[in-house]
C-alpha positions as CSV (number, residue, x, y, z in Angstrom):
1,M,-3.1,-4.0,-5.7
2,A,-4.7,-4.1,-9.3
3,T,-5.1,-0.3,-9.0
4,G,-1.8,0.6,-8.0
5,K,-2.8,1.5,-4.4
6,L,-1.3,0.5,-1.2
7,I,-3.5,-2.1,0.9
8,V,-3.9,-2.3,4.4
9,A,-4.7,-5.6,5.2
10,V,-4.8,-8.0,8.6
11,R,-2.4,-10.5,8.6
12,E,-4.6,-13.4,8.4
13,G,-5.9,-15.6,5.8
14,G,-5.0,-17.8,2.7
15,Y,-4.3,-14.4,0.5
16,L,-1.0,-13.6,2.0
17,E,1.0,-15.8,-0.5
18,N,0.0,-13.0,-3.0
19,M,1.3,-10.1,-1.0
20,I,4.2,-8.3,-0.3
21,D,4.4,-6.4,3.4
22,R,5.4,-2.7,2.8
23,E,5.5,-3.2,-0.9
24,T,2.0,-3.8,-2.1
25,E,0.4,-3.4,1.2
26,L,0.8,-3.1,5.0
27,L,0.0,-6.0,6.9
28,V,-1.0,-5.7,10.2
29,E,-2.8,-7.3,13.4
30,A,-6.4,-7.9,13.5
31,N,-7.1,-5.1,15.9
32,I,-8.4,-1.4,15.4
33,E,-5.0,0.3,17.1
34,S,-3.2,-1.8,14.3
35,I,-4.7,-0.6,11.4
36,V,-5.4,2.9,12.6
37,R,-1.7,3.1,12.9
38,A,-1.2,1.7,9.3
39,I,-3.3,4.2,7.9
40,S,-1.8,7.2,9.8
41,I,1.6,5.7,8.4
42,V,0.4,6.1,4.8
43,A,-1.6,9.6,5.5
44,K,1.9,11.1,6.6
45,D,3.8,10.2,3.8
46,P,1.3,9.3,0.8
47,E,3.8,10.1,-1.9
48,K,5.9,7.1,-0.7
49,Y,3.3,4.8,-1.2
50,K,2.3,5.8,-4.5
51,N,3.1,2.9,-7.4
């Protein structure tokens, strides 16, 4: 977040109050398929996710 880069993060833990889904990061379920899908979304349109 501090670097201006989108974060792909697992939707668990105490840090969630600091995150805004689809603005500063993509929050995903804690499984490989969800993480890969989120990275693929960013890779297809990286300009959309630049801050």
